[in-house]
SEMI-143389 format. One record per residue (C-alpha): x, y, z; residue number from 1; chain. Coordinates in Angstrom, 1 decimal. Example, Ala and Ser with C-alpha at 12.3 -4.5 7.8 and 13.67 -1.06 7.14 Angstrom:
2
{{12.3,-4.5,7.8},1,'A'}
{{13.7,-1.1,7.1},2,'A'}
***
This chain:
340
{{6.3,-6.7,-3.4},1,'A'}
{{9.8,-5.3,-3.5},2,'A'}
{{11.5,-8.6,-2.6},3,'A'}
{{8.8,-10.7,-4.3},4,'A'}
{{9.6,-9.1,-7.6},5,'A'}
{{13.2,-10.2,-7.3},6,'A'}
{{12.4,-13.8,-6.6},7,'A'}
{{13.7,-16.2,-9.2},8,'A'}
{{10.8,-18.7,-8.7},9,'A'}
{{8.2,-15.9,-8.8},10,'A'}
{{9.6,-14.5,-12.1},11,'A'}
{{9.5,-18.0,-13.6},12,'A'}
{{6.0,-18.9,-12.1},13,'A'}
{{4.4,-15.6,-13.3},14,'A'}
{{6.1,-15.7,-16.7},15,'A'}
{{7.7,-12.3,-16.2},16,'A'}
{{11.1,-13.2,-17.8},17,'A'}
{{14.0,-15.6,-17.4},18,'A'}
{{17.2,-16.2,-15.5},19,'A'}
{{20.3,-15.6,-17.5},20,'A'}
{{23.4,-17.8,-17.6},21,'A'}
{{24.9,-15.9,-14.7},22,'A'}
{{21.9,-16.5,-12.6},23,'A'}
{{20.5,-13.0,-12.8},24,'A'}
{{16.8,-12.4,-13.3},25,'A'}
{{15.9,-10.6,-16.5},26,'A'}
{{12.4,-9.1,-16.8},27,'A'}
{{11.0,-9.2,-20.3},28,'A'}
{{7.3,-8.5,-19.6},29,'A'}
{{7.6,-5.3,-17.6},30,'A'}
{{4.0,-4.3,-18.3},31,'A'}
{{2.7,-7.5,-16.7},32,'A'}
{{5.0,-7.0,-13.7},33,'A'}
{{3.7,-3.5,-13.2},34,'A'}
{{0.1,-4.6,-13.7},35,'A'}
{{0.4,-7.3,-11.0},36,'A'}
{{1.7,-4.7,-8.6},37,'A'}
{{-0.8,-1.9,-9.5},38,'A'}
{{-4.0,-3.9,-9.6},39,'A'}
{{-3.7,-4.2,-5.8},40,'A'}
{{-4.2,-0.4,-5.6},41,'A'}
{{-7.3,-0.6,-7.8},42,'A'}
{{-8.7,-3.1,-5.3},43,'A'}
{{-7.9,-0.8,-2.4},44,'A'}
{{-9.8,2.1,-4.2},45,'A'}
{{-12.8,-0.1,-4.6},46,'A'}
{{-12.5,-1.4,-1.0},47,'A'}
{{-12.3,2.1,0.4},48,'A'}
{{-15.6,3.1,-1.4},49,'A'}
{{-17.2,-0.2,-0.3},50,'A'}
{{-15.9,0.1,3.3},51,'A'}
{{-17.5,3.5,3.9},52,'A'}
{{-20.9,2.4,2.6},53,'A'}
{{-20.9,-0.9,4.5},54,'A'}
{{-19.6,0.8,7.6},55,'A'}
{{-22.5,3.2,7.7},56,'A'}
{{-25.0,0.4,7.1},57,'A'}
{{-23.8,-2.5,9.2},58,'A'}
{{-21.4,-0.9,11.8},59,'A'}
{{-17.7,-0.3,12.1},60,'A'}
{{-16.9,-3.5,13.9},61,'A'}
{{-18.7,-5.7,11.5},62,'A'}
{{-17.0,-4.0,8.6},63,'A'}
{{-13.6,-4.5,10.2},64,'A'}
{{-14.4,-8.2,10.5},65,'A'}
{{-15.5,-8.2,6.8},66,'A'}
{{-12.4,-6.5,5.7},67,'A'}
{{-10.1,-8.8,7.6},68,'A'}
{{-11.8,-11.9,6.3},69,'A'}
{{-11.7,-10.6,2.7},70,'A'}
{{-8.0,-9.7,3.0},71,'A'}
{{-7.3,-13.2,4.4},72,'A'}
{{-9.0,-14.7,1.4},73,'A'}
{{-6.9,-12.5,-0.9},74,'A'}
{{-3.6,-13.2,0.8},75,'A'}
{{-4.4,-17.0,0.7},76,'A'}
{{-5.0,-16.8,-3.0},77,'A'}
{{-1.8,-14.7,-3.5},78,'A'}
{{0.6,-17.0,-1.7},79,'A'}
{{-0.8,-20.0,-3.5},80,'A'}
{{-0.8,-18.4,-7.0},81,'A'}
{{0.3,-20.6,-9.9},82,'A'}
{{0.3,-18.2,-12.8},83,'A'}
{{0.0,-14.5,-13.5},84,'A'}
{{-3.8,-14.5,-14.1},85,'A'}
{{-4.3,-16.1,-10.7},86,'A'}
{{-2.0,-13.6,-9.1},87,'A'}
{{-3.8,-10.6,-10.6},88,'A'}
{{-7.2,-11.8,-9.4},89,'A'}
{{-5.7,-12.6,-5.9},90,'A'}
{{-4.1,-9.1,-5.6},91,'A'}
{{-7.4,-7.5,-6.6},92,'A'}
{{-9.3,-9.4,-3.9},93,'A'}
{{-6.6,-8.7,-1.3},94,'A'}
{{-6.6,-5.0,-2.3},95,'A'}
{{-10.4,-4.8,-1.7},96,'A'}
{{-10.0,-6.2,1.8},97,'A'}
{{-7.2,-3.8,2.6},98,'A'}
{{-9.2,-0.9,1.2},99,'A'}
{{-12.1,-1.7,3.5},100,'A'}
{{-9.8,-1.7,6.5},101,'A'}
{{-8.0,1.5,5.4},102,'A'}
{{-11.4,3.2,5.2},103,'A'}
{{-13.1,2.0,8.4},104,'A'}
{{-10.3,1.5,11.0},105,'A'}
{{-9.3,5.3,11.1},106,'A'}
{{-13.0,6.2,11.3},107,'A'}
{{-13.7,3.8,14.1},108,'A'}
{{-10.5,4.9,16.0},109,'A'}
{{-11.5,8.6,15.8},110,'A'}
{{-15.0,7.9,16.9},111,'A'}
{{-14.1,6.0,20.0},112,'A'}
{{-11.2,8.3,21.1},113,'A'}
{{-11.6,11.5,23.1},114,'A'}
{{-11.1,14.7,21.2},115,'A'}
{{-7.9,15.4,23.1},116,'A'}
{{-6.2,12.2,22.0},117,'A'}
{{-7.8,11.7,18.6},118,'A'}
{{-4.6,12.8,16.7},119,'A'}
{{-2.5,10.5,18.8},120,'A'}
{{-4.7,7.5,17.9},121,'A'}
{{-4.4,8.2,14.2},122,'A'}
{{-0.6,8.9,14.4},123,'A'}
{{-0.1,5.6,16.2},124,'A'}
{{-2.1,3.8,13.6},125,'A'}
{{0.0,5.1,10.7},126,'A'}
{{3.2,4.5,12.6},127,'A'}
{{2.3,0.9,13.0},128,'A'}
{{1.5,0.8,9.3},129,'A'}
{{5.0,1.9,8.4},130,'A'}
{{6.4,-0.5,11.0},131,'A'}
{{4.6,-3.3,9.2},132,'A'}
{{6.4,-2.2,5.9},133,'A'}
{{9.7,-2.4,7.8},134,'A'}
{{8.9,-5.9,9.0},135,'A'}
{{7.9,-7.0,5.5},136,'A'}
{{11.2,-5.7,4.0},137,'A'}
{{13.4,-7.4,6.6},138,'A'}
{{11.4,-10.6,6.2},139,'A'}
{{11.9,-10.6,2.5},140,'A'}
{{15.6,-10.0,2.9},141,'A'}
{{15.8,-12.9,5.4},142,'A'}
{{14.3,-15.4,3.1},143,'A'}
{{16.1,-14.2,0.0},144,'A'}
{{19.1,-16.4,0.9},145,'A'}
{{17.1,-19.7,0.9},146,'A'}
{{18.2,-22.1,-1.8},147,'A'}
{{20.3,-19.4,-3.4},148,'A'}
{{17.2,-17.4,-4.0},149,'A'}
{{15.3,-20.1,-5.9},150,'A'}
{{13.1,-21.3,-3.1},151,'A'}
{{9.3,-20.6,-3.5},152,'A'}
{{9.3,-19.7,0.2},153,'A'}
{{11.2,-16.5,-0.8},154,'A'}
{{8.0,-15.0,-2.2},155,'A'}
{{5.1,-17.1,-0.9},156,'A'}
{{6.0,-16.9,2.8},157,'A'}
{{6.3,-13.0,3.0},158,'A'}
{{2.9,-12.7,1.3},159,'A'}
{{1.3,-15.3,3.6},160,'A'}
{{2.8,-13.7,6.7},161,'A'}
{{0.2,-10.9,6.7},162,'A'}
{{-2.5,-13.5,7.5},163,'A'}
{{-1.2,-13.7,11.1},164,'A'}
{{-2.1,-10.1,11.8},165,'A'}
{{-5.4,-10.3,9.8},166,'A'}
{{-6.5,-13.2,12.0},167,'A'}
{{-5.9,-11.0,15.0},168,'A'}
{{-8.3,-8.5,13.5},169,'A'}
{{-11.0,-11.1,13.6},170,'A'}
{{-11.0,-10.5,17.3},171,'A'}
{{-12.6,-7.1,16.6},172,'A'}
{{-15.9,-8.2,18.1},173,'A'}
{{-14.2,-8.0,21.5},174,'A'}
{{-13.9,-4.2,21.0},175,'A'}
{{-16.7,-1.6,21.5},176,'A'}
{{-18.8,-0.4,18.6},177,'A'}
{{-18.6,3.2,17.6},178,'A'}
{{-21.0,5.3,19.8},179,'A'}
{{-21.6,7.6,16.8},180,'A'}
{{-22.8,4.7,14.6},181,'A'}
{{-25.0,3.4,17.5},182,'A'}
{{-26.7,6.8,17.8},183,'A'}
{{-27.1,6.9,14.0},184,'A'}
{{-29.2,3.7,14.1},185,'A'}
{{-31.1,4.7,17.2},186,'A'}
{{-29.3,2.7,19.8},187,'A'}
{{-28.6,5.6,22.2},188,'A'}
{{-28.6,3.5,25.4},189,'A'}
{{-25.8,1.3,24.0},190,'A'}
{{-23.9,4.4,22.9},191,'A'}
{{-24.1,5.8,26.4},192,'A'}
{{-22.9,2.5,27.9},193,'A'}
{{-19.9,2.5,25.5},194,'A'}
{{-19.1,6.1,26.3},195,'A'}
{{-19.3,5.5,30.0},196,'A'}
{{-16.8,2.7,29.7},197,'A'}
{{-14.5,4.7,27.6},198,'A'}
{{-14.7,8.1,29.4},199,'A'}
{{-15.6,7.0,32.9},200,'A'}
{{-18.5,8.1,35.0},201,'A'}
{{-17.1,8.7,38.5},202,'A'}
{{-15.3,11.7,40.1},203,'A'}
{{-14.0,14.3,37.6},204,'A'}
{{-15.3,12.1,34.7},205,'A'}
{{-18.9,12.3,35.8},206,'A'}
{{-21.1,13.7,33.1},207,'A'}
{{-18.6,13.4,30.3},208,'A'}
{{-20.3,10.5,28.6},209,'A'}
{{-23.8,12.2,28.8},210,'A'}
{{-22.4,15.5,27.4},211,'A'}
{{-20.7,13.7,24.5},212,'A'}
{{-23.8,11.6,23.8},213,'A'}
{{-25.9,14.8,23.5},214,'A'}
{{-23.4,16.3,21.1},215,'A'}
{{-23.4,13.1,18.9},216,'A'}
{{-27.2,13.0,18.9},217,'A'}
{{-27.3,16.6,17.7},218,'A'}
{{-24.8,16.0,14.9},219,'A'}
{{-26.6,12.8,13.8},220,'A'}
{{-30.0,14.7,13.7},221,'A'}
{{-28.3,17.4,11.6},222,'A'}
{{-26.9,14.8,9.2},223,'A'}
{{-30.3,13.2,8.7},224,'A'}
{{-31.7,16.5,7.5},225,'A'}
{{-28.9,16.8,4.9},226,'A'}
{{-28.6,13.1,4.1},227,'A'}
{{-29.1,13.7,0.4},228,'A'}
{{-25.9,15.8,0.4},229,'A'}
{{-23.7,13.2,1.9},230,'A'}
{{-23.2,10.8,-1.0},231,'A'}
{{-19.8,10.3,-2.5},232,'A'}
{{-20.7,12.4,-5.5},233,'A'}
{{-21.9,15.3,-3.4},234,'A'}
{{-18.9,15.2,-1.1},235,'A'}
{{-16.4,15.1,-4.0},236,'A'}
{{-17.8,18.3,-5.6},237,'A'}
{{-19.1,19.9,-2.4},238,'A'}
{{-22.7,20.0,-3.7},239,'A'}
{{-25.1,21.4,-1.1},240,'A'}
{{-22.4,21.8,1.6},241,'A'}
{{-22.5,25.6,1.4},242,'A'}
{{-20.1,27.2,4.0},243,'A'}
{{-18.9,23.8,5.2},244,'A'}
{{-16.8,23.5,2.0},245,'A'}
{{-16.9,19.7,2.1},246,'A'}
{{-15.8,19.5,-1.5},247,'A'}
{{-12.7,21.6,-0.8},248,'A'}
{{-11.8,19.4,2.1},249,'A'}
{{-12.2,16.2,0.2},250,'A'}
{{-10.2,17.5,-2.8},251,'A'}
{{-7.5,18.7,-0.5},252,'A'}
{{-7.1,15.2,1.2},253,'A'}
{{-7.3,13.4,-2.1},254,'A'}
{{-4.6,15.5,-3.8},255,'A'}
{{-2.3,15.4,-0.8},256,'A'}
{{-2.4,11.6,-1.1},257,'A'}
{{-1.8,11.7,-4.9},258,'A'}
{{1.1,14.2,-4.6},259,'A'}
{{2.6,12.0,-1.9},260,'A'}
{{2.8,9.1,-4.3},261,'A'}
{{4.2,11.4,-7.0},262,'A'}
{{7.3,11.9,-4.8},263,'A'}
{{8.2,8.4,-5.8},264,'A'}
{{7.6,6.6,-2.5},265,'A'}
{{5.1,4.1,-4.1},266,'A'}
{{7.7,3.1,-6.7},267,'A'}
{{10.4,2.7,-4.2},268,'A'}
{{8.1,0.6,-1.9},269,'A'}
{{7.1,-1.8,-4.7},270,'A'}
{{10.3,-1.9,-6.8},271,'A'}
{{12.9,-1.0,-4.2},272,'A'}
{{15.4,-3.8,-4.9},273,'A'}
{{15.2,-3.1,-8.6},274,'A'}
{{17.9,-0.6,-9.4},275,'A'}
{{16.5,2.9,-10.3},276,'A'}
{{13.1,1.4,-11.2},277,'A'}
{{14.7,-0.3,-14.3},278,'A'}
{{13.7,-4.0,-14.2},279,'A'}
{{16.4,-4.6,-16.8},280,'A'}
{{19.0,-3.3,-14.3},281,'A'}
{{18.2,-5.9,-11.7},282,'A'}
{{21.2,-7.6,-10.1},283,'A'}
{{23.7,-5.4,-11.9},284,'A'}
{{26.7,-4.1,-10.1},285,'A'}
{{27.1,-0.4,-9.4},286,'A'}
{{30.0,-0.3,-11.9},287,'A'}
{{27.7,-1.7,-14.6},288,'A'}
{{25.1,0.9,-13.6},289,'A'}
{{27.5,3.6,-14.7},290,'A'}
{{27.3,2.3,-18.2},291,'A'}
{{23.5,1.9,-18.0},292,'A'}
{{23.0,5.6,-17.0},293,'A'}
{{25.7,6.8,-19.5},294,'A'}
{{22.8,7.3,-22.0},295,'A'}
{{21.3,10.8,-22.2},296,'A'}
{{17.9,9.3,-23.0},297,'A'}
{{15.3,8.7,-20.2},298,'A'}
{{13.9,5.7,-22.1},299,'A'}
{{14.8,2.2,-21.0},300,'A'}
{{15.3,0.8,-24.5},301,'A'}
{{17.8,3.6,-25.4},302,'A'}
{{19.7,3.0,-22.1},303,'A'}
{{19.8,-0.7,-22.7},304,'A'}
{{21.0,-0.3,-26.3},305,'A'}
{{23.8,2.1,-25.2},306,'A'}
{{24.7,-0.2,-22.3},307,'A'}
{{25.1,-3.2,-24.7},308,'A'}
{{27.3,-1.2,-27.0},309,'A'}
{{29.6,0.1,-24.2},310,'A'}
{{29.8,-3.4,-22.7},311,'A'}
{{30.8,-4.8,-26.1},312,'A'}
{{33.5,-2.2,-26.5},313,'A'}
{{34.8,-2.7,-23.0},314,'A'}
{{34.8,-6.5,-22.3},315,'A'}
{{36.9,-5.9,-19.2},316,'A'}
{{34.4,-3.3,-17.9},317,'A'}
{{34.0,-4.5,-14.4},318,'A'}
{{37.7,-5.1,-13.8},319,'A'}
{{38.6,-1.7,-15.3},320,'A'}
{{36.1,0.2,-13.2},321,'A'}
{{37.1,-1.5,-10.0},322,'A'}
{{40.6,-0.5,-10.8},323,'A'}
{{39.6,3.1,-11.1},324,'A'}
{{38.2,3.4,-14.6},325,'A'}
{{37.3,7.0,-15.2},326,'A'}
{{33.6,7.8,-15.3},327,'A'}
{{34.3,10.6,-17.7},328,'A'}
{{35.6,8.0,-20.2},329,'A'}
{{32.2,6.3,-20.1},330,'A'}
{{30.6,9.6,-21.0},331,'A'}
{{33.1,10.1,-23.8},332,'A'}
{{32.3,6.6,-25.2},333,'A'}
{{28.6,7.4,-25.1},334,'A'}
{{29.1,10.7,-26.9},335,'A'}
{{31.3,8.9,-29.5},336,'A'}
{{28.6,6.4,-30.1},337,'A'}
{{26.0,9.0,-30.7},338,'A'}
{{28.2,10.9,-33.2},339,'A'}
{{28.7,7.6,-35.1},340,'A'}
***
């Protein structure tokens, strides 16, 4: 959404602000802009919870297909949005589909991979995830020059582009089902067949599939005995897990993810092109940014008020700064304004 948030047509279509006389976008409804961005993550949260439940009931492959189809619907609604209400609903739908995929794909990958290569599978998956973000940013940059930034393609096409990869995920039924899930629903013969195809059954690989199948069956039987302690609520607080410390593990994973976002990466990903996360600083030069950040206050409105005063007192601001205008003078002007 970084490049999308900078699109002139998107800002006009969603009613987020206006384009000033110099052709620069000005965001006046920052809460709406942030809400459109963040509602997607609400959808992914709901999708993750849904994906785990559906994956246990109907299988990993069927759930991957469901998540892909749901995300395609959401992406289609997004790229065709005509107003902010439409866009909010579309991003919520798209987020649910993405959440389903985020929950079930790593589980499926870990269950079909051998224990010696499981970490590599997960690492490759998240590497491709980041690679997708890179593609999205370069794509948004490439279309940003169309029609001097006014073309609807600037924001509709990057959103729609994800549909190509989601359509490929609909080929998921060509891949093997999780042997662990097959054992869980009593289809042990099918699980053995899948394991033999994945692990081999000749030469040094002989007996690997049978041994792994026995291990899976033992774990599945143990889980059936403690099924009442495997709900989301029990796992969150570790109720009934005793020395397995399930709650501790779940809380650790959750807070690692939360603290990762607290580093600021989520903000940069969503609002990267918008200078310093200030929507009002969009399209300003670095020289103008010196005045914006001359304020000692962390609040946007104080920074804007101070910026307007300094710009009024220094009409030749940009020219002077390019010529070597001293930054200390800016700070002095700011201090003088506060004393007044």
